Residue frames as qw, qx, qy, qz and C-alpha x, y, z in Angstrom:
[[0.017, 0.892, 0.452, 0.014, -0.02, 0.01, -0.03],
 [0.424, 0.471, -0.020, 0.773, 1.33, 3.39, -0.90],
 [0.209, -0.299, -0.432, 0.825, 1.68, 6.35, 1.52],
 [0.126, 0.819, 0.556, -0.068, -1.30, 8.67, 1.71],
 [0.347, 0.386, 0.098, 0.849, -0.93, 12.05, 0.05],
 [0.301, -0.437, 0.118, -0.839, -3.52, 13.46, 2.52],
 [0.461, -0.277, -0.829, 0.151, -4.84, 12.06, 5.78],
 [0.373, -0.527, 0.108, -0.756, -7.41, 13.24, 8.36],
 [0.456, -0.114, -0.845, 0.254, -7.62, 11.61, 11.73],
 [0.262, -0.586, -0.683, 0.349, -10.56, 12.16, 14.14],
 [0.074, 0.142, 0.109, 0.981, -11.53, 15.48, 12.68],
 [0.036, -0.659, -0.721, 0.209, -14.56, 17.25, 14.19],
 [0.069, 0.207, 0.141, 0.966, -16.32, 20.54, 13.39],
 [0.113, -0.667, -0.687, 0.266, -18.97, 22.39, 15.34],
 [0.125, 0.641, 0.237, 0.719, -20.49, 25.67, 14.25],
 [0.266, -0.084, -0.531, 0.800, -19.96, 28.07, 17.15],
 [0.292, -0.161, -0.069, -0.940, -23.05, 30.29, 16.45],
 [0.746, -0.176, -0.101, -0.635, -25.57, 27.49, 16.95],
 [0.518, -0.398, 0.723, -0.225, -23.68, 24.45, 18.17],
 [0.899, 0.339, -0.026, -0.276, -24.44, 22.32, 15.11],
 [0.543, -0.399, 0.696, 0.248, -22.07, 19.36, 14.83],
 [0.667, 0.609, -0.187, -0.386, -21.23, 18.84, 11.15],
 [0.683, 0.381, -0.615, 0.100, -18.29, 16.44, 11.57],
 [0.641, -0.607, 0.370, -0.289, -17.54, 14.11, 14.41],
 [0.616, -0.387, 0.672, 0.137, -14.40, 11.89, 14.59],
 [0.796, 0.593, 0.027, -0.117, -14.06, 11.69, 10.77],
 [0.436, -0.551, 0.622, 0.345, -10.89, 9.87, 9.59],
 [0.863, 0.462, 0.207, 0.011, -9.71, 8.96, 6.04],
 [0.407, -0.489, 0.512, 0.577, -6.58, 8.70, 3.89],
 [0.671, 0.704, 0.062, -0.222, -6.31, 9.53, 0.20],
 [0.693, -0.231, 0.481, 0.485, -3.56, 7.75, -1.84],
 [0.056, 0.517, -0.439, -0.733, -1.96, 9.12, -4.95],
 [0.129, 0.022, -0.838, -0.530, -3.99, 8.35, -8.04],
 [0.105, -0.520, -0.841, 0.104, -7.24, 8.00, -6.07],
 [0.102, -0.346, -0.091, -0.928, -9.94, 10.67, -5.85],
 [0.115, -0.434, -0.784, 0.429, -12.61, 11.61, -3.36],
 [0.134, -0.376, -0.276, -0.874, -15.74, 13.66, -3.74],
 [0.216, 0.087, 0.628, -0.742, -18.30, 14.81, -1.19],
 [0.285, -0.325, -0.754, -0.495, -21.80, 13.46, -1.51],
 [0.184, -0.482, -0.734, 0.441, -24.90, 14.40, 0.38],
 [0.016, 0.893, 0.448, 0.053, -26.92, 17.41, 1.12],
 [0.406, 0.024, -0.010, 0.913, -25.33, 20.86, 0.42],
 [0.052, 0.764, 0.436, -0.473, -26.89, 24.21, 1.24]]
C-alpha cells in the first residue's frame, strides 16, 4: 500500500453560532492516483 498524500484523523467541526455538529471523529486517507468527492446534502 502506498503512502497517503492526505490524511485526516478524528476531525470534528462544530459551528460556534448555533452548536451544530457537522463532523464528528471523521478519519480518512487519500492515496496518490485516487480521488474523493463529497456526497450528500449541500446548502
